[in-house]
C-alpha positions as CSV (number, residue, x, y, z in Angstrom):
1,M,-5.7,-20.8,-24.0
2,N,-4.3,-24.3,-23.1
3,V,-4.4,-25.5,-19.7
4,Y,-0.9,-26.0,-18.1
5,T,0.5,-28.1,-15.5
6,T,2.5,-26.9,-12.7
7,D,5.8,-27.6,-14.6
8,K,4.7,-25.8,-17.2
9,I,4.1,-22.5,-15.6
10,R,6.2,-19.4,-14.8
11,N,4.7,-16.7,-12.7
12,V,7.1,-13.5,-13.1
13,V,6.1,-10.2,-11.8
14,L,7.7,-7.0,-13.6
15,L,9.1,-4.4,-10.8
16,G,11.0,-0.9,-11.4
17,H,10.5,2.8,-11.2
18,G,7.6,4.8,-12.5
19,G,8.4,5.5,-16.4
20,C,11.2,2.7,-16.5
21,G,9.1,0.8,-19.3
22,K,7.6,-2.2,-17.5
23,T,4.6,-2.0,-19.6
24,S,6.1,-1.4,-22.8
25,L,8.3,-4.6,-22.1
26,V,4.8,-6.7,-21.5
27,E,3.7,-5.4,-24.9
28,A,6.8,-6.5,-26.6
29,M,6.7,-10.2,-25.0
30,A,3.1,-10.3,-25.8
31,Y,3.5,-9.3,-29.3
32,L,6.5,-11.8,-29.9
33,A,4.3,-14.8,-28.4
34,G,1.5,-14.0,-30.6
35,V,-0.8,-12.6,-28.2
36,T,-1.4,-9.4,-30.0
37,S,-0.7,-8.3,-33.9
38,R,0.6,-5.2,-33.5
39,M,2.4,-3.6,-30.4
40,G,0.5,-1.1,-28.3
41,K,2.0,2.1,-27.0
42,V,1.6,3.6,-23.6
43,S,1.4,6.9,-25.1
44,D,-1.4,5.8,-27.4
45,G,-3.1,4.3,-24.7
46,N,-3.7,1.1,-26.4
47,T,-1.7,-1.3,-24.4
48,I,-3.2,-4.6,-23.1
49,S,-2.0,-4.2,-19.3
50,D,-3.1,-0.6,-19.0
51,Y,-6.6,-1.0,-19.8
52,G,-8.1,1.3,-17.3
53,K,-9.5,4.9,-18.1
54,E,-7.3,6.3,-15.5
55,E,-4.4,4.7,-16.6
56,Q,-5.1,5.7,-20.4
57,K,-5.3,9.0,-19.6
58,R,-2.6,9.6,-17.4
59,Q,-0.2,7.3,-19.2
60,I,1.1,5.3,-16.0
61,S,0.0,2.1,-14.4
62,I,-2.1,2.2,-11.5
63,T,-3.4,-1.2,-10.9
64,T,-1.7,-4.7,-11.5
65,S,-2.5,-6.8,-14.4
66,V,-2.1,-10.0,-15.5
67,V,-1.1,-10.7,-18.8
68,P,-0.1,-14.6,-19.7
69,V,1.9,-15.2,-22.7
70,E,2.7,-18.8,-24.2
71,W,6.1,-19.5,-25.2
72,E,7.9,-22.6,-26.1
73,G,4.9,-25.1,-24.7
74,V,5.4,-22.7,-21.5
75,K,2.8,-20.7,-19.8
76,V,4.2,-17.2,-18.7
77,N,2.0,-15.2,-16.4
78,L,3.6,-11.6,-16.3
79,L,2.1,-9.4,-13.7
80,D,2.8,-5.8,-14.8
81,T,3.0,-3.4,-11.8
82,P,2.7,0.5,-11.4
83,G,6.1,2.0,-10.6
84,F,4.7,5.3,-8.7
85,F,5.2,4.9,-4.7
86,D,1.4,5.6,-4.5
87,F,0.3,2.5,-5.5
88,V,2.5,0.1,-3.6
89,G,0.1,-2.0,-2.5
90,E,-0.8,-3.4,-5.9
91,V,3.0,-4.0,-6.1
92,E,2.6,-5.9,-2.9
93,E,-0.1,-7.9,-4.0
94,A,1.4,-8.8,-7.1
95,V,5.0,-9.7,-5.3
96,G,3.1,-11.8,-2.7
97,A,1.9,-13.9,-5.9
98,A,4.7,-14.4,-8.2
99,D,7.7,-16.8,-8.0
100,A,10.2,-14.6,-9.7
101,A,10.7,-10.8,-10.5
102,I,12.2,-8.9,-13.4
103,I,13.5,-5.6,-12.1
104,V,13.1,-3.1,-15.2
105,I,16.0,-0.3,-15.3
106,S,15.7,2.3,-18.1
107,G,19.4,2.2,-20.0
108,K,19.0,6.0,-20.4
109,A,17.8,7.2,-16.8
110,G,20.1,4.3,-15.2
111,M,19.5,3.2,-11.6
112,E,16.5,4.9,-10.1
113,V,14.8,4.7,-6.3
114,G,12.1,2.2,-7.9
115,A,14.6,-0.3,-8.6
116,E,16.3,0.3,-5.3
117,K,12.7,-0.8,-3.6
118,A,12.1,-3.2,-6.1
119,W,15.1,-5.3,-4.8
120,E,14.4,-4.9,-1.1
121,L,10.9,-6.4,-1.9
122,C,12.5,-9.3,-3.9
123,E,15.1,-9.6,-0.6
124,K,11.9,-9.7,1.7
125,Y,9.7,-12.4,-0.5
126,K,13.1,-14.3,-1.4
127,L,12.0,-14.1,-5.2
128,P,14.9,-15.1,-7.6
129,R,15.4,-12.1,-10.0
130,F,16.1,-11.1,-13.4
131,V,17.4,-7.2,-14.1
132,F,16.4,-6.0,-17.7
133,V,17.8,-3.0,-18.9
134,T,15.3,-1.3,-21.4
135,D,15.7,1.9,-23.9
136,M,19.0,0.7,-25.4
137,D,17.7,1.7,-28.7
138,I,18.2,5.7,-27.0
139,D,21.8,6.9,-28.1
140,N,22.9,7.7,-24.5
141,A,21.4,4.6,-23.1
142,S,24.5,2.7,-20.8
143,F,24.4,-0.9,-20.1
144,R,27.7,-1.1,-18.7
145,Q,26.6,1.9,-16.1
146,V,23.9,-0.1,-14.9
147,V,26.0,-3.1,-14.3
148,E,28.5,-1.1,-12.5
149,D,25.9,0.5,-10.4
150,M,24.2,-2.7,-9.6
151,T,27.7,-4.3,-8.8
152,E,28.8,-1.8,-6.5
153,K,25.2,-1.6,-4.5
154,Y,25.1,-5.6,-4.7
155,G,28.3,-7.1,-4.9
156,K,29.3,-9.6,-7.5
157,K,25.8,-11.5,-7.6
158,M,25.2,-9.1,-10.8
159,A,25.9,-11.6,-13.7
160,P,25.7,-10.1,-17.3
161,F,24.5,-13.0,-19.7
162,H,24.3,-10.6,-22.6
163,L,26.8,-7.8,-23.5
164,P,25.4,-4.9,-26.1
165,I,26.9,-4.3,-29.3
166,R,27.0,-0.9,-30.5
167,E,27.9,0.5,-33.9
168,N,28.2,4.3,-34.7
169,E,26.2,5.0,-31.3
170,K,23.4,2.3,-32.4
171,F,22.5,-0.7,-30.8
172,V,22.8,-3.3,-33.4
173,G,23.2,-6.5,-31.5
174,Y,24.4,-8.7,-28.6
175,I,27.1,-11.2,-27.1
176,N,25.8,-14.2,-25.3
177,V,28.4,-14.3,-22.4
178,I,27.5,-18.2,-22.0
179,T,28.1,-19.2,-25.7
180,E,30.7,-16.6,-26.3
181,Q,28.9,-16.1,-29.7
182,A,27.8,-12.4,-31.0
183,Y,24.6,-11.7,-32.8
184,R,23.3,-8.7,-34.8
185,W,19.6,-7.8,-35.5
186,K,18.7,-8.1,-39.5
187,D,15.5,-6.9,-39.9
188,K,13.3,-8.9,-37.5
189,E,15.9,-11.9,-37.6
190,V,19.0,-12.5,-35.7
191,V,22.6,-13.5,-37.2
192,E,25.6,-14.4,-36.3
193,C,28.4,-12.2,-36.5
194,D,31.9,-11.6,-35.6
195,M,33.1,-10.3,-32.2
196,P,33.9,-6.8,-31.9
197,E,37.5,-6.4,-30.9
198,Y,36.6,-3.6,-27.7
199,S,34.1,-6.3,-26.4
200,K,36.6,-9.1,-25.9
201,A,38.1,-7.8,-22.7
202,N,34.7,-7.2,-21.1
203,L,33.4,-10.7,-22.3
204,Q,36.3,-12.5,-20.8
205,L,35.8,-10.7,-17.2
206,C,32.1,-11.6,-17.2
207,R,32.8,-15.2,-18.3
208,D,35.3,-15.4,-15.9
209,A,32.9,-14.3,-13.3
210,L,30.0,-16.7,-14.5
211,M,32.3,-19.9,-14.4
212,E,33.3,-18.8,-10.8
213,A,29.8,-19.0,-9.7
214,V,29.3,-22.2,-11.7
215,A,32.2,-23.6,-9.9
216,E,31.2,-23.1,-6.9
217,T,27.9,-25.1,-7.2
218,S,29.7,-28.2,-6.2
219,E,33.2,-29.3,-5.0
220,E,33.4,-31.8,-8.2
221,F,32.8,-28.7,-10.2
222,M,35.5,-26.2,-8.4
223,E,38.3,-29.4,-8.5
224,R,37.6,-29.1,-12.6
225,Y,38.0,-25.0,-12.3
226,F,41.4,-25.3,-10.7
227,N,42.4,-28.0,-12.9
228,G,41.7,-25.5,-16.0
229,E,38.7,-27.6,-17.3
230,S,35.8,-25.9,-18.9
231,F,32.0,-26.8,-18.6
232,S,29.5,-27.8,-21.2
233,E,27.0,-25.2,-22.0
234,A,24.4,-28.0,-20.5
235,E,26.4,-28.0,-17.0
236,I,26.6,-24.1,-17.1
237,R,23.1,-23.9,-17.7
238,A,22.0,-26.1,-14.9
239,A,24.5,-24.9,-12.4
240,L,23.4,-21.4,-13.3
241,R,19.6,-22.3,-12.8
242,N,20.2,-23.2,-9.4
243,N,22.2,-20.2,-8.6
244,V,19.2,-18.1,-10.0
245,M,17.0,-20.3,-7.8
246,E,18.3,-19.4,-5.0
247,G,19.1,-16.1,-5.6
248,S,23.3,-16.4,-5.5
249,I,23.5,-14.9,-9.2
250,V,20.9,-12.0,-11.0
251,P,21.2,-12.2,-14.6
252,M,21.5,-8.9,-16.3
253,S,20.2,-8.3,-20.0
254,M,19.2,-5.9,-22.1
255,G,17.2,-4.8,-25.1
256,S,14.6,-2.4,-26.6
257,S,10.9,-2.8,-26.2
258,L,10.2,-0.5,-28.6
259,L,12.2,-2.3,-31.5
260,C,11.4,-5.9,-29.9
261,Q,14.9,-6.2,-29.4
262,G,16.4,-8.6,-26.9
263,I,12.6,-9.6,-26.0
264,Y,13.2,-13.1,-27.3
265,T,16.4,-14.0,-25.4
266,L,14.5,-12.6,-22.0
267,L,11.6,-15.1,-22.9
268,D,14.1,-17.9,-23.2
269,D,16.0,-17.2,-20.0
270,I,12.8,-16.8,-18.2
271,I,12.1,-20.2,-19.2
272,K,15.6,-21.7,-19.1
273,Y,16.5,-20.3,-15.5
274,I,13.3,-18.9,-13.3
275,P,11.5,-21.6,-11.2
276,S,8.2,-23.1,-12.1
277,P,5.9,-23.0,-9.1
278,E,6.8,-26.6,-7.8
279,N,10.3,-25.4,-7.0
280,R,8.5,-23.1,-4.6
281,E,7.4,-23.5,-1.2
282,I,4.0,-22.6,0.4
283,A,2.3,-23.6,3.7
284,G,-1.1,-23.0,5.6
285,I,-3.0,-24.2,8.1
286,D,-5.3,-27.1,8.1
287,M,-8.3,-25.7,10.1
288,K,-9.5,-29.2,11.1
289,T,-6.7,-30.9,12.6
290,N,-4.7,-27.4,13.3
291,E,-1.3,-28.8,11.8
292,I,0.6,-27.1,8.9
293,F,-0.4,-28.1,5.4
294,A,2.6,-28.1,2.8
295,A,0.5,-27.0,-0.1
296,N,4.0,-26.4,-2.1
297,Y,2.0,-26.1,-5.3
298,D,1.2,-30.1,-5.5
299,F,-1.7,-30.8,-7.9
300,A,-2.1,-34.3,-5.9
301,K,-3.4,-32.8,-2.7
302,P,-6.6,-31.1,-1.6
303,K,-7.4,-28.0,-3.9
304,S,-7.0,-24.6,-2.3
305,A,-6.3,-21.3,-3.7
306,Y,-5.2,-17.7,-2.5
307,I,-7.5,-14.8,-3.8
308,F,-4.1,-12.0,-4.1
309,K,-6.4,-9.3,-5.4
310,T,-10.0,-8.4,-6.6
311,I,-10.8,-6.1,-9.5
312,V,-14.1,-4.6,-8.8
313,D,-15.0,-2.5,-12.2
314,P,-18.1,-0.6,-13.1
315,F,-17.4,-1.9,-16.6
316,I,-15.8,-5.5,-16.5
317,G,-17.4,-6.3,-13.2
318,K,-16.1,-7.9,-10.2
319,Y,-13.3,-10.7,-10.5
320,S,-11.4,-12.5,-7.8
321,L,-7.9,-12.9,-8.9
322,I,-6.5,-16.3,-7.6
323,K,-2.8,-18.3,-7.0
324,V,-4.0,-21.9,-6.9
325,C,-1.7,-23.2,-4.0
326,S,-2.3,-27.0,-4.3
327,G,-4.8,-29.4,-6.1
328,V,-6.6,-28.6,-9.4
329,I,-9.5,-26.3,-9.3
330,K,-12.4,-26.4,-12.2
331,S,-15.4,-24.6,-13.0
332,D,-18.5,-25.8,-11.1
333,D,-16.1,-26.8,-8.2
334,L,-17.7,-26.0,-4.8
335,I,-15.4,-24.0,-2.8
336,Y,-15.2,-22.7,0.9
337,N,-14.5,-19.7,1.9
338,E,-13.2,-20.0,5.6
339,D,-12.9,-16.2,6.3
340,K,-16.1,-15.5,5.6
341,D,-17.7,-19.2,6.4
342,V,-19.3,-19.2,2.7
343,E,-19.6,-22.3,0.5
344,E,-19.9,-20.9,-3.2
345,K,-20.1,-22.7,-6.6
346,I,-17.4,-21.5,-9.3
347,S,-19.8,-20.8,-12.6
348,K,-17.3,-19.7,-14.3
349,L,-13.1,-19.8,-14.2
350,Y,-11.3,-17.6,-16.2
351,V,-7.7,-16.2,-16.8
352,L,-7.3,-12.5,-17.6
353,Q,-5.6,-10.7,-20.3
354,G,-5.2,-7.5,-19.1
355,G,-9.0,-6.0,-18.9
356,K,-10.0,-9.3,-21.0
357,P,-11.0,-12.6,-19.4
358,I,-10.9,-15.6,-21.2
359,E,-12.8,-19.0,-20.0
360,M,-10.8,-21.7,-18.8
361,K,-12.2,-25.4,-17.8
362,E,-9.5,-25.9,-14.9
363,L,-6.4,-24.5,-13.6
364,H,-3.8,-26.2,-11.6
365,A,-1.6,-25.8,-8.9
366,G,0.7,-23.0,-9.3
367,D,-1.4,-20.8,-12.1
368,I,-3.0,-17.6,-11.7
369,G,-6.7,-17.3,-12.8
370,A,-9.7,-15.7,-11.9
371,I,-13.3,-16.2,-10.5
372,A,-16.2,-13.9,-11.3
373,K,-19.0,-12.8,-9.1
374,L,-17.9,-14.7,-5.6
375,T,-20.1,-12.2,-3.6
376,A,-18.6,-12.7,0.0
377,A,-14.9,-13.1,-1.1
378,R,-12.1,-10.2,-0.4
379,T,-8.4,-10.2,-1.3
380,G,-6.5,-12.2,1.5
381,D,-9.1,-14.9,1.6
382,T,-8.4,-18.7,1.1
383,L,-10.4,-20.7,-1.0
384,S,-10.6,-24.6,-0.2
385,T,-13.2,-27.1,0.5
386,K,-15.4,-27.9,3.3
387,A,-13.8,-31.4,3.5
388,H,-10.5,-29.9,4.1
389,V,-10.3,-26.3,5.5
390,I,-7.1,-24.4,4.6
391,R,-6.3,-20.9,5.6
392,Y,-3.0,-19.2,4.0
393,G,-1.5,-16.3,5.6
394,K,-2.5,-12.7,4.3
395,T,0.1,-10.6,2.4
396,E,1.5,-7.7,4.3
397,I,0.1,-4.7,2.4
398,S,1.4,-1.2,3.4
399,T,-0.7,0.9,5.7
400,P,-2.0,4.4,4.8
401,Y,-1.1,7.8,6.5
402,T,-2.3,10.5,3.9
403,V,-5.8,11.4,5.2
404,M,-7.9,14.1,3.7
405,R,-11.7,14.9,4.2
406,Y,-14.2,14.7,1.8
407,Q,-17.2,16.1,1.1
408,A,-20.0,15.1,-1.7
409,Q,-20.3,18.1,-4.4
410,N,-23.9,17.2,-4.6
411,K,-25.6,16.0,-1.3
412,A,-28.0,13.6,-3.0
413,D,-24.7,11.2,-4.1
414,I,-23.9,10.8,-0.5
415,D,-25.3,7.2,-0.4
416,K,-23.9,6.8,-4.3
417,I,-20.3,8.0,-3.0
418,S,-20.3,5.6,0.2
419,Q,-21.1,2.4,-2.0
420,S,-18.5,3.2,-4.7
421,L,-16.0,3.9,-2.2
422,Q,-16.6,0.5,-0.4
423,K,-16.4,-1.3,-3.8
424,M,-13.3,0.9,-4.4
425,T,-11.8,-0.2,-0.9
426,H,-12.5,-3.9,-1.8
427,E,-10.2,-3.4,-4.9
428,D,-7.5,-1.3,-3.3
429,Q,-6.2,-2.3,0.2
430,T,-4.4,0.8,0.9
431,L,-7.6,2.9,0.5
432,K,-9.3,3.6,4.0
433,V,-12.7,5.4,4.8
434,V,-13.0,6.5,8.3
435,N,-16.4,8.0,9.6
436,D,-15.1,10.7,12.3
437,A,-18.4,11.5,13.9
438,E,-16.7,13.1,16.9
439,N,-15.4,15.7,14.3
440,K,-18.1,15.6,11.8
441,Q,-16.2,14.6,8.9
442,T,-15.5,11.5,6.5
443,L,-11.9,10.8,6.1
444,L,-10.1,9.4,2.9
445,Y,-6.7,7.7,3.7
446,G,-4.4,6.8,1.1
447,M,-0.5,5.9,0.4
448,G,0.0,9.8,-1.3
449,D,-1.6,12.9,-3.0
450,L,-1.7,11.3,-6.6
451,H,-3.4,8.0,-4.9
452,L,-6.1,10.0,-3.4
453,E,-6.5,12.1,-6.9
454,V,-6.8,9.0,-8.9
455,V,-9.3,8.0,-6.3
456,T,-11.3,11.2,-6.7
457,S,-10.9,10.8,-10.3
458,R,-12.0,7.5,-10.7
459,L,-15.1,8.3,-8.8
460,L,-16.1,10.9,-11.2
461,S,-15.4,9.3,-14.2
462,E,-16.7,5.6,-13.3
463,Y,-19.1,6.1,-10.9
464,K,-20.5,9.5,-11.5
465,A,-19.9,10.9,-8.1
466,G,-17.9,13.9,-7.3
467,I,-16.4,14.8,-4.5
468,K,-14.1,17.5,-2.9
469,L,-10.9,17.4,-0.7
470,Y,-9.8,19.3,2.0
471,E,-7.6,19.4,4.9
472,P,-8.8,17.3,7.9
473,K,-10.2,18.7,10.9
474,V,-7.9,18.1,13.8
475,A,-9.4,16.3,16.9
476,Y,-8.0,19.0,19.5
477,R,-9.7,18.7,23.1
478,E,-10.3,21.7,25.8
479,T,-9.7,21.3,29.4
480,I,-8.8,23.5,32.7
481,Q,-5.9,24.3,34.4
482,K,-7.3,26.2,37.9
483,K,-10.2,25.7,40.1
484,S,-13.6,27.9,40.0
485,D,-16.5,28.2,41.9
486,V,-20.0,29.6,40.0
487,E,-23.4,29.9,40.4
488,Y,-26.1,30.3,38.0
489,K,-30.0,30.7,38.3
490,Y,-32.3,29.5,35.6
491,K,-35.5,31.6,35.9
492,K,-38.4,31.9,33.5
493,Q,-42.0,32.9,33.8
494,S,-44.4,32.7,31.2
495,G,-47.8,32.6,32.8
496,G,-48.7,29.1,34.4
497,H,-46.0,27.1,35.4
498,G,-42.7,28.7,35.4
499,Q,-39.2,27.2,35.2
500,Y,-36.8,27.6,38.2
501,G,-33.2,25.9,38.6
502,H,-30.4,26.9,40.6
503,V,-27.1,25.7,41.1
504,K,-23.5,26.3,42.8
505,M,-21.2,24.5,41.5
506,K,-17.2,24.1,41.5
507,F,-14.8,23.4,38.5
508,E,-11.4,21.7,38.8
509,P,-9.1,19.8,36.7
510,S,-9.9,15.8,37.3
511,G,-6.2,14.9,36.6
512,N,-7.1,12.2,34.2
513,L,-7.4,13.3,30.4
514,D,-8.3,10.0,29.4
515,E,-12.2,10.4,30.9
516,T,-14.5,13.1,29.8
517,Y,-15.7,14.3,33.2
518,V,-16.3,13.6,37.0
519,F,-19.5,14.6,38.8
520,E,-19.8,14.7,42.4
521,Q,-22.5,16.2,44.6
522,M,-22.3,17.5,48.0
523,V,-25.3,19.1,48.7
524,V,-26.3,19.2,52.2
525,G,-29.8,19.8,53.7
526,G,-31.5,18.9,50.9
527,A,-30.9,22.1,49.0
528,V,-31.3,20.6,45.6
529,P,-33.6,17.8,45.7
530,K,-31.8,14.2,44.7
531,N,-34.4,13.7,42.1
532,F,-32.6,16.7,40.2
533,F,-29.1,15.2,40.4
534,P,-29.7,13.4,37.0
535,A,-30.7,16.4,35.6
536,V,-27.5,18.4,36.6
537,E,-25.3,15.5,35.2
538,K,-27.3,15.6,31.8
539,G,-26.6,18.7,31.6
540,L,-22.8,18.4,32.1
541,Q,-23.1,15.4,29.6
542,D,-24.4,18.0,26.8
543,S,-21.8,20.5,27.9
544,V,-18.5,18.7,27.2
545,Q,-19.6,17.6,23.7
546,S,-18.6,21.0,22.4
547,G,-16.2,23.3,25.0
548,P,-17.0,26.8,25.5
549,L,-13.4,27.7,24.5
550,A,-13.2,26.4,20.5
551,A,-16.2,24.1,20.4
552,Y,-14.2,21.2,21.0
553,P,-15.0,18.2,22.8
554,V,-14.0,18.7,27.0
555,V,-11.7,16.1,28.7
556,G,-10.6,16.0,32.6
557,V,-12.7,18.4,34.2
558,K,-14.1,17.2,37.8
559,A,-17.6,19.0,38.5
560,I,-19.3,19.4,42.3
561,L,-22.5,20.3,43.0
562,Y,-22.6,21.6,46.1
563,D,-25.3,23.9,46.9
564,G,-28.6,25.6,45.1
565,S,-32.2,25.7,45.7
566,Y,-35.5,25.3,44.3
567,H,-38.9,25.9,43.5
568,P,-41.9,23.3,44.8
569,V,-43.7,24.1,41.6
570,D,-41.6,25.9,39.2
571,S,-38.4,23.8,39.1
572,S,-38.1,20.9,36.9
573,E,-35.5,18.6,35.2
574,M,-35.3,20.8,32.1
575,A,-34.4,24.2,34.6
576,F,-31.4,22.3,36.4
577,K,-30.4,21.0,33.2
578,M,-30.5,24.4,31.4
579,A,-28.4,25.9,35.0
580,T,-26.0,23.4,35.1
581,I,-25.2,24.1,31.1
582,Q,-24.8,27.8,32.0
583,A,-22.9,27.6,35.2
584,F,-20.6,25.1,33.3
585,K,-19.9,27.7,30.3
586,K,-19.1,30.4,33.1
587,G,-16.9,27.8,35.2
588,F,-15.0,26.6,32.5
589,M,-14.2,29.9,31.1
590,E,-13.3,31.3,34.8
591,A,-11.1,28.3,35.3
592,K,-7.8,28.7,33.0
593,P,-9.0,26.8,29.9
594,I,-6.4,25.6,27.3
595,L,-6.7,23.4,24.2
596,L,-5.2,20.3,23.9
597,E,-3.5,18.9,21.0
598,P,-3.0,15.3,19.8
599,I,0.2,13.7,19.7
600,A,1.6,11.4,17.5
601,S,4.7,8.7,17.8
602,L,6.2,8.6,14.4
603,K,9.4,6.7,13.0
604,V,10.9,7.6,9.9
605,T,13.1,5.3,8.2
606,V,15.6,6.5,5.9
607,P,19.0,6.1,4.4
608,D,21.8,7.3,6.8
609,A,22.9,10.3,4.5
610,Y,19.3,11.9,4.8
611,T,19.1,11.6,8.9
612,G,20.5,15.6,9.3
613,D,17.7,16.7,6.6
614,I,14.8,14.6,8.5
615,M,15.8,16.1,12.3
616,G,16.0,19.6,10.8
617,D,12.4,19.6,8.7
618,L,11.1,17.8,12.3
619,N,12.0,20.4,14.4
620,K,10.3,22.8,12.0
621,R,7.3,21.0,12.5
622,R,7.4,21.0,16.4
623,G,8.8,17.5,16.4
624,R,11.0,16.1,19.5
625,V,13.5,13.7,18.5
626,L,13.8,10.8,21.0
627,G,16.5,9.0,19.2
628,M,17.7,6.8,16.2
629,N,18.0,3.4,15.7
630,P,20.1,1.7,13.1
631,T,18.3,-1.1,10.7
632,T,20.1,-4.2,9.6
633,D,20.3,-2.7,5.9
634,G,22.2,0.2,6.8
635,K,19.3,2.6,7.2
636,Q,18.3,4.9,10.3
637,V,15.0,4.8,12.2
638,I,14.1,8.4,13.5
639,E,11.5,8.5,16.5
640,A,10.1,11.5,17.4
641,D,6.8,12.9,18.6
642,I,5.3,15.6,17.0
643,P,1.7,17.2,16.9
644,I,-0.6,15.4,14.4
645,S,-1.6,19.0,13.0
646,C,2.3,19.0,11.5
647,L,2.2,16.0,9.7
648,H,-0.4,17.0,6.7
649,G,1.3,16.9,3.8
650,Y,4.5,15.0,5.2
651,C,4.3,12.1,2.8
652,T,5.1,14.8,-0.2
653,D,7.8,16.2,1.8
654,L,9.4,13.2,2.9
655,R,9.8,11.8,-0.4
656,S,11.1,15.0,-2.0
657,M,13.8,15.1,0.7
658,T,14.9,11.6,0.2
659,G,14.2,11.4,-3.6
660,G,11.3,8.6,-2.3
661,R,13.9,6.6,-0.3
662,G,12.1,7.5,3.3
663,T,9.3,5.8,4.8
664,Y,7.1,6.6,7.8
665,E,4.5,5.6,10.3
666,Y,2.8,6.8,13.4
667,H,0.4,6.4,15.8
668,F,-1.5,8.7,18.3
669,V,-0.2,8.6,21.7
670,R,-1.3,11.4,24.2
671,Y,-2.7,14.9,24.3
672,E,-0.8,17.8,25.3
673,Q,-1.1,21.6,25.6
674,A,-1.6,23.6,22.2
675,P,1.3,26.2,22.0
676,S,-0.6,29.9,22.7
677,D,-0.5,30.7,19.1
678,V,-2.4,27.4,18.0
679,Q,-5.1,28.1,20.5
680,E,-5.7,31.5,19.5
681,K,-6.1,30.6,16.3
682,E,-8.8,28.1,16.9
683,V,-10.5,30.1,19.4
684,A,-10.6,33.0,16.5
685,A,-11.7,30.4,14.0
686,R,-14.6,29.6,16.5
687,A,-15.5,33.2,17.0
688,G,-15.6,33.7,13.2
689,K,-18.0,30.9,12.7
690,T,-20.4,32.1,15.5
691,D,-20.5,35.7,14.0
692,S,-21.3,34.1,10.6
693,G,-24.1,32.2,12.1
694,E,-22.5,28.9,11.5
695,E,-23.4,27.4,14.4
């Protein structure tokens, strides 16, 4: 592959709902550009971008892949992203590296929630965008319906650049709105044809809207427009390019990836209207001067790059995918990673074509490539030189909230699983492994059930390590509500020295659930010598680890040692510790013990129409709705306090209730008394374990 300068590069991310045809569209573009000699199919598992075993098995995209194609002397880096919401982290990484987007919509399925989310991402990152309607070869596909739906939702900025020609319900050609010419497909060629009578009125409407947009780009054009003058094709295209770049116009086109129809014009339009990186801005911080470094994809500035994605594959190795932000990066360059304070030499520089690496000598500012075997590098790191140390802001990645605990199927694989998951977290920023020592469990956080299912499957197929997923244990606590006064005498005689420890203790609530226990001694007259006080406290420390009620950690207890007795020969630290442990069990159970459950502060963001359903569901989950706040984009944020135990499975239920439009986030806030039925269930579960000898 040739080396391309910044002005000859286009970085385009393909976004859309799962199954709308993004991968097939990339395949058609690659075929037309001569990257492949035959088009692969998702159903056959032989596409360029879905090269992973898991992707081929499930016939969906799971990771973002880069497929560069060369067209008319320009390099188009296509970023094919997953459409399923569980892999949103991959989409966010790709959007952060792109300069424009193509929102893919199936003409058969119509406008889906994935397209709405794609639009929101483009708005967030201020990305110029196209809309491409696929599946036009299917009988009941409707380009007009998609145009109407999108115009209703996003206003007059939706601008069809092409209109379909249908004969006998078959997609046979298209009309170019700018040139007002009709074309039809004849084998693989496109030939000019007569304009169908039924298309003329619609063409006029679309063209009028386009001319109005062109007129609004300057006062001179506006004057000419009102005087009834026409614009030349060059003027129209130049004006439309500015409109597209600033996002005031969103071109709409259509075609069939399967038949490779409409793809040629799409590639042409990408080059004509989508900005090269030199038209985009990017800035970092110069770490030596602490001033803003306006990189702006200028090849003449000091070299710097941003790692937007990491691939750690047991078959193809580790690659750090970079976007060059300034300068020219070459193989054999020494690069400095400021985040990790490491200087490394680039042994080889690549561009990835799906899973196939192609070696390159250099990459210019704005280009996307890959560096192999950067040991310390992670996604989000900045690469620059020691002479000019630069740091760029990290891409915002969604936080995972779906959690399951996992156990190794084979105990001998525990270390292998840990190492494999660590590699997978380097690759996938929405996957988190948390060791919950307190509850003796290891937790796996992901974006949804499918995400965790894919991780489990990949562990088995790629790393040969099996795990099982279970519902996580809830971190309950135990405390007391009343006072108790107990004594316990620990006495053992077994020949020689015996064991003797005698304590009288009071237990009461300390009033502070943030601390485990408070220990006080009020012993008068040396009934218990001072040197045994630490042993009594050690007994308390051991006791609060696992409470007598349901074996959960104890909080908020005040223990007072006020009396006891000792034996000058038989008393020992061990005896007083054992006496305290038994006194604690007895005193705790006499002081009205209760179970405390963790409460989370939950925020659910949904379109207005779903608020009733959400609030009803939260009530069923024992949630307390605290209020609702409208957002700027017409949604509602519902705030509630809810027991963490009631959030299991919430991700799936929320998507089901809102058609995938709802999002949520939560964090732990405090402990509250658990209802009696929850307490009884946990106490019974503890009794069951004890009976079966598990403890």
